[in-house]
N, C-alpha and C positions, 0 to 999 in steps of 0.2 A: 312149560307153564303158559297157560293161555293169557292174553292181555286183559287186564281188568280196566274198566272205565270209572275211576274214582276221583272225584274232585276233593281237593284239600285246600285249606286256607293259605297254604305256603305258595300257591299259584297266584296269589294276589300281591306277593312281594313287589316292591317297585322295580326290581330288575326285569320284571315281565311286563311292565306298563307299556313299553314301546310295542311289544308283540301284541298286546291286548288291543292297542290302537289300530295296528295293521289289520287285525282280524275283524275289527269293528268297521273299517273301511271296506274290506272285502264283503262283508255282510250287506253293506249299503249299496255297493255297486251291483251285486247280483239281484237286487230288487228291480233292476231295469228290465224292460221287455227283451226277450231272447234276441231279435234282430239287431237291437242296439248293443247287446253283449257281444255278438258276433263281430259288429264293426269296431268295437272297443278293443276286443281281444286281438284282432288282427292288427290294429294301430299300435297298441302297446308292444306286441311282438315285433313288429317292423322297427320300432324306435329302439327296442332293447339290443337289437343286433349292433348298434353303434357302440354299446358298452360291453358287449360279450364277444369280443374279437377272438379270444381263445377257443370259446365254444364254436364260433363260426368256423374256425380253421379245423377244428376236430370233425365237424360236420362235413366240411369239404373234403377232407381226407378219406373219411369213412365212404363217402359216395364214390370217390375216385377209385377206391380199393373194391368196392362191391360192384360198381356198374362201370367198368372201364370202357364199354362201348358207347356210353353217353357222351355227347359233345359237352364243351365247357359251359355253353350257353344253357343246355338242358339241366346240367347239375346246378348252375346258379339259380335257375328258376325253382328247382327243388328246394334250395336253401332258403330262397325268398318265402316259399309256402310254408316251410318247415318253421321258420321263426314266427310267422303268423299263428301257427299252431302252438308254439310255446306260449305266446301271449294269451291265446284262448285256454290253454291248460290251466293258468292261474285262476281264471274266472269259472272254469268247469270245477276246479277244486271247491270253490265257494258255492257253486250250484250243488255239488255232491253233499256238502256238509250242511247247507242251510235251507235248501229248497224243501217245501213240503212235498209228500209223496205225489199228491194230485198234480203238482206242477211238473214234476219230473216225468210222470207217466205220459203227459201231453206231448212230449218231444222225442219219443223214441218207438221204434218198432222192432220186433224180433223175428228172426228167421232161424228155424231149427229147433224150437223149444222141444219138439217130440223126440230129438236126439237125446237130450239130457234126461228126459223121463224114461225113455226106453233103456238107458244105461242104469238108472237107479232102480228100475223095476226088477233087475236082476239080483237084488239084495246084496250089491257090492258097493264099496266106496267108489267115488269118482274123483280122480285127479284131474282138475280143470287146468289145461296148459294155457297160461296167459302170455300176452306180448306186451312190451312197453310202449304202447301207443300214447300220444299226449292226452287223450281223453280218458286215460286208465282210471283215475280217481271216480270220475263220473260213471265210467263203466262198471266199477264195482257196486256202486249204489243201484244202478240199473239191473245189474244181474241179481242183486239181492231182493228186488221188487219182483222179479220172476220167480226166483227160487233161493231163498236164504241159504247161505253156505258159510264156510269158514275160509280164511285166507292166510298165506304166510306173508310176512313183512319184515322189515328191519326197523326195530324200535328206534324211535327218534331221540337224539342226544338231549333236547330240551324237554324237561318234564311237562311244561305247559303244552307244546306242541304234540307230545305224545298223548296227553289227555285230549286234546282238541281232535287230532286225526282218528284216534280210537273211537271217540264219541260219534264223529261223523261217519266212519265207516261201519259202525254197528247199528246205525239207524234202520238198516235193512238187512243186515246179515247177523250171523250167530256169534262169531268170535274171531279174534285175530291170534295167530300162532307164530312166535318168533321164528324166522328162517332157520335158526340154529337148533330149534327144538325137534329133532328128527323123531324122538320117541312120541311126542304129543301129536305130530303130523300123521305118523303111521297108525297111531292109536285111533285117531278121528276116522281115518279111511277104513280101518278094520271094523269100525262101529257103523259103517255104512254112510258116513257123511260125504258130502261134496267139498273138496278143499282146492282153492285156487293156488297155483305154483307157477312162477315165471322163470324159466331157465335160459332167458336170452340175454343175460349180462355176462360181463367178464368177473368172475369171482376169484381169480387167481389160479395158480398152478395146482395147489393142493386140491384133491377131490375132482380134478377135471381131466378130460381127454382132449386131444387135438383132432378136429374134424373140420371138413369144408364148410364154408358158410358164404353163399353167393360166390364171388370170384376169388375169395381168400381161401388158400389150400388149408393152412393149419390154424385153426381158431380154438382158443381155450373154451371148452364147453362143459359145464358142470354135469358130473355124474350123478347128481341128486335125483333127477328124473329116473334114471336107471335103478338107483338104490331103493328109492321109495316104491316104485313099481314092483320090484322083486319082493320086498318085505310086505306090502299091502295087499298085493294081488288086485289092485284097484283097476277099474276101467279108466281110459284115458280119452279125453277130447279137447278141443280147443274152444275158447269163447273170446271173441274179439269185438270191440265197438269201434265203429267208424263214424266220424262227423260227415254228414252229407255236404256236398260241395255247393249246394244251392241255399244253405243256411236254414234249411227246413227241419233240422233236428239230427237224430242219430239212427244208426241201424246196428243191432246187436246180432252177430253171427254165432251160432252154435253148431259145431260141425258133428258129423256122425262119429261113433266111437272109432279111434285109431286101431288099425288092425296090423298084424304081422310085426309087431314091436320086436326088435332083435333082442337076442339073449347074451350079447357080447357088449361090454361097455363102450368101445370105440364105435361100433356099428350103431349102437344106440344113439350115441352123440350125434353121428352123421344123420340118422333117421330124424331126430328131434330138430335139428337144424333146417332140414328140408321142409318140415312142417311149419317152422317159424317163418321161413322164406315165403311160403305160400300165403300166410296171414299177412306179412308185411306189404306184399304186392297188391293187397286190396286197396291200400292207400299209402304208398311210400313217403309221401310228404308229410304225413302225420306221425310217423315213427320218430323214436328218440335217438336220432343220429348224433346228438351232441354228447353222447356217452362214449368213452374210449373203449369200444368193443374189443379192439385187437391189441390192447396193451401188454398183455401176457404172451410171450413168444416162446417157441421152442428154445431149449438150451443152446446158447451160442449164436442165436439169430438176433440181428440188430432190431431196434424198435422200428415200428411202422410209422411212427409220429415224429420222427426227426426231420 
């Protein structure tokens, strides 16, 4: 079932008033000039580090596991920049949901649009492989302004936030599909749609294969990419948006169609992890390192986060 963007009077219940207040503050903040938002986002992110010690320790452990050759100082600098990106991500969410099209267009450039057009010209669906960068929410809005598409997502637990995020995401895109709705996702691809799908998180042991990811040998990697590819026969390519380091906006990268995708689940998991690694290395400080990417381990293996 596709997500519908319907407002009901129940969303005005007093239980949601604090959330409405927060959304109002976010709307006010993103009216600031973009350079001011960059400063504010970095400041908020740096301050948040004091209160997010568990997330900081997760990020540090992830970086130790993925980049063992880096020195302690180099990893700490990455964490510093990563938390600045966390603060910026909050404001970028407001930018994605509230900015008019003209203002969004002013701050991004696209590299590789012809790759998406070439893939769609083959009268096939296109599975757009996404990566969880901090600017992901804004990246979806930007991609929709270039080429409206559909996206898989996890429905929000709060009815109000579900309405707000769906309304914001559909400002420039076609529809949202629950990540558990395999039939809807495959059906959309078979109809020739472009559908965004992110396979770079730990979704548990069920439906996953263990494959290398950076320096970690066995990483639970969803087989969803493999199953969807097999059922839909869709083309695959990556779309990634990076925040420029000079605060001059964003660059959206659209890769050429992926080739030689394996026909074995485990090999396919290793293949897609290599693709994701390449995208992360565009701007590793902007990736979602605070996610416990390695929480699911092979049977009998101790947790990597103890």
